[in-house]
C-alpha positions as CSV (number, residue, x, y, z in Angstrom):
1,M,14.7,-3.6,45.7
2,F,11.4,-5.6,44.7
3,V,9.1,-2.2,44.5
4,N,12.3,-0.6,42.0
5,M,11.8,-3.8,40.0
6,S,8.2,-3.7,39.7
7,I,8.3,-0.1,39.0
8,K,10.4,-0.6,36.1
9,A,8.5,-3.6,35.0
10,L,5.0,-1.4,35.0
11,V,7.3,1.3,32.9
12,F,8.3,-1.5,30.3
13,A,4.9,-2.9,29.9
14,V,3.3,0.5,30.0
15,I,5.3,1.7,26.8
16,G,5.2,-1.7,25.7
17,A,0.9,-1.4,25.5
18,L,1.5,2.3,23.7
19,I,3.9,1.0,21.0
20,V,1.8,-1.8,19.6
21,T,0.5,-0.6,16.7
22,V,-2.3,-3.5,15.6
23,D,-5.6,-2.1,15.3
24,G,-8.5,-4.3,14.5
25,I,-12.3,-3.2,14.0
26,M,-15.2,-5.5,12.6
27,W,-18.7,-3.3,11.7
28,K,-21.6,-3.5,9.3
29,L,-21.8,-2.7,6.2
30,Q,-25.1,-2.1,4.3
31,P,-25.7,-2.9,0.7
32,N,-24.5,0.0,-2.1
33,A,-22.7,2.0,0.3
34,Q,-19.3,2.6,1.3
35,K,-17.5,2.6,4.5
36,C,-13.4,4.9,4.9
37,L,-10.9,4.5,7.4
38,K,-8.8,7.3,7.5
39,E,-5.5,7.3,9.8
40,E,-2.5,9.8,9.7
41,L,1.3,8.3,9.0
42,Q,4.5,9.4,9.1
43,S,6.8,8.5,5.8
44,D,8.4,5.6,5.1
45,V,6.1,3.6,7.2
46,L,5.3,-0.2,6.2
47,V,1.2,-0.6,6.7
48,T,-0.4,-4.5,6.4
49,G,-3.6,-5.3,6.3
50,D,-6.2,-8.3,6.4
51,Y,-9.6,-8.3,5.4
52,E,-12.5,-10.7,5.7
53,V,-16.0,-9.9,4.2
54,Q,-19.0,-11.8,5.2
55,D,-20.3,-13.7,1.6
56,A,-23.8,-12.8,0.5
57,P,-25.4,-13.9,-2.6
58,G,-25.1,-11.3,-5.4
59,Q,-23.1,-9.2,-3.7
60,K,-20.4,-7.8,-4.4
61,V,-17.6,-6.0,-2.1
62,D,-14.5,-3.9,-3.2
63,Y,-12.0,-2.2,-1.1
64,V,-9.2,0.8,-2.4
65,V,-6.7,2.4,-0.2
66,R,-5.5,5.4,-1.3
67,D,-3.8,8.7,-0.2
68,S,-5.3,12.5,0.3
69,K,-4.2,13.6,-2.8
70,G,-6.5,10.4,-4.4
71,H,-3.7,8.2,-5.2
72,I,-4.5,4.5,-5.4
73,L,-1.9,2.6,-3.2
74,S,-4.0,-0.5,-3.4
75,Q,-7.4,-2.0,-4.7
76,K,-9.0,-5.0,-5.5
77,D,-13.0,-5.7,-6.6
78,D,-15.2,-8.4,-5.2
79,I,-13.3,-9.3,-2.2
80,S,-14.0,-12.0,0.1
81,R,-10.7,-12.7,2.2
82,G,-7.2,-11.2,1.7
83,K,-4.4,-9.0,2.9
84,F,-2.4,-5.9,1.6
85,S,0.3,-3.8,1.9
86,F,2.0,-0.3,1.5
87,V,4.6,1.5,2.5
88,T,3.9,5.3,3.1
89,E,6.4,8.0,0.8
90,N,5.7,11.0,2.8
91,Y,3.4,12.1,6.2
92,D,-0.2,12.0,4.7
93,T,-3.7,11.2,5.7
94,F,-4.5,7.4,4.2
95,E,-7.9,5.8,3.6
96,I,-9.0,2.0,3.5
97,C,-12.4,2.2,2.0
98,F,-15.0,-1.1,1.5
99,V,-17.5,-0.3,-1.1
100,S,-21.0,-2.4,-1.6
101,R,-22.2,-3.2,-4.6
102,V,-25.7,-4.9,-5.1
103,P,-27.5,-5.2,-8.1
104,P,-30.9,-3.1,-9.0
105,Q,-33.0,-6.1,-9.2
106,Q,-31.6,-7.3,-5.5
107,R,-32.4,-6.4,-2.2
108,G,-29.4,-6.5,-0.5
109,I,-28.3,-7.3,3.4
110,A,-25.8,-5.6,5.4
111,Q,-22.4,-7.4,5.3
112,E,-20.1,-7.9,8.3
113,V,-16.2,-6.5,7.2
114,S,-13.5,-7.2,9.2
115,L,-10.3,-5.4,8.6
116,V,-6.6,-5.6,11.1
117,T,-4.4,-3.2,9.9
118,K,-0.7,-3.4,11.6
119,R,2.2,-0.4,11.0
120,G,5.9,0.0,11.6
121,V,7.6,-2.6,13.4
122,E,4.8,-4.7,14.1
123,A,4.3,-4.9,10.3
124,K,7.6,-6.7,9.6
125,N,8.0,-10.0,9.3
126,Y,11.1,-11.1,11.9
127,E,10.5,-14.4,11.2
128,G,11.3,-14.8,7.1
129,L,14.0,-12.0,8.2
130,G,15.5,-14.2,10.4
131,E,15.5,-17.5,8.0
132,A,16.8,-15.7,5.4
133,A,19.9,-13.9,7.4
134,K,20.0,-17.0,9.4
135,L,19.3,-15.6,12.9
136,K,18.9,-17.4,16.1
137,P,16.1,-16.6,17.9
138,L,17.3,-14.1,20.4
139,E,19.1,-12.9,17.7
140,V,15.6,-11.7,16.0
141,E,14.5,-10.3,18.9
142,L,17.0,-8.2,19.2
143,K,16.8,-6.9,16.1
144,R,12.8,-6.3,16.4
145,L,13.8,-4.4,19.7
146,E,16.6,-2.2,17.9
147,D,13.6,-1.5,15.0
148,L,10.7,-0.9,18.3
149,S,13.2,1.5,19.9
150,D,14.2,3.5,16.3
151,A,10.5,3.7,15.8
152,I,10.1,5.5,19.2
153,V,13.0,7.8,18.7
154,Q,11.7,8.8,15.3
155,D,8.0,9.4,17.2
156,F,9.1,11.4,20.0
157,S,11.7,13.6,17.1
158,Q,8.3,13.8,15.5
159,M,6.2,15.3,18.7
160,R,9.0,17.7,19.2
161,K,8.9,19.2,15.6
162,R,5.2,19.2,15.9
163,E,5.4,21.2,19.7
164,E,7.9,23.7,18.0
165,E,5.3,24.5,15.4
166,M,2.6,24.5,17.8
167,R,4.2,26.8,20.4
168,D,5.5,29.4,17.2
169,T,1.8,29.7,16.4
170,N,0.9,29.9,19.8
171,E,3.4,33.1,20.7
172,S,2.2,34.0,17.1
173,T,-1.4,34.5,18.1
174,N,-0.5,35.7,21.5
175,S,1.5,39.0,20.0
176,R,-1.1,39.3,17.6
177,V,-4.1,39.4,20.3
178,L,-1.3,41.9,22.4
179,Y,-1.4,44.1,19.5
180,F,-4.8,43.9,18.6
181,S,-5.4,45.1,22.0
182,I,-3.4,47.9,22.5
183,F,-4.9,49.8,19.1
184,S,-8.4,49.0,20.6
185,M,-7.3,50.7,23.3
186,C,-5.9,54.0,21.4
187,C,-9.2,53.6,19.2
188,L,-11.2,54.0,22.5
189,L,-8.8,57.2,24.1
190,V,-8.8,58.6,20.8
191,L,-13.0,58.2,20.5
192,A,-13.4,59.0,23.9
193,T,-11.5,62.8,23.6
């Protein structure tokens, strides 16, 4: 009984750890340089981000969020700390770029940049949702878990779709290799006689 419960608890803990979609990163941004981070996201996904840039006299840092077609989703100049958010319209690769600008007559220093992004269920503000709908804390948690389970189901359906596409490609490649091998053998037989 105890072993069965501990296995269930372990499975839920592993699934919970895999589902959390919060990413944090920190790096040094060199003067007059650009650092971009890319990620593929599904459609209709809320993405939020918090950033902080170390102050450096005379230096400015800008950020821009673009999709693969070059459409700007969020942009701000001369930043030090702030937030951004956007909702993806379709499955695409999105990039967040931070650009350092230093005047030519000034010698720049590397600035530390930190970025924390949240996607999907983790990006939603359930406390605000609970207050607006006058929900009890337990109801808010149930809503969060419901959204989390919907996200899991959607992720599995996307994985199944990708698996089908990859299997079709694999089967097509295998048949082409088979026909090419038969053709090569026939050519060798014709040349041998």
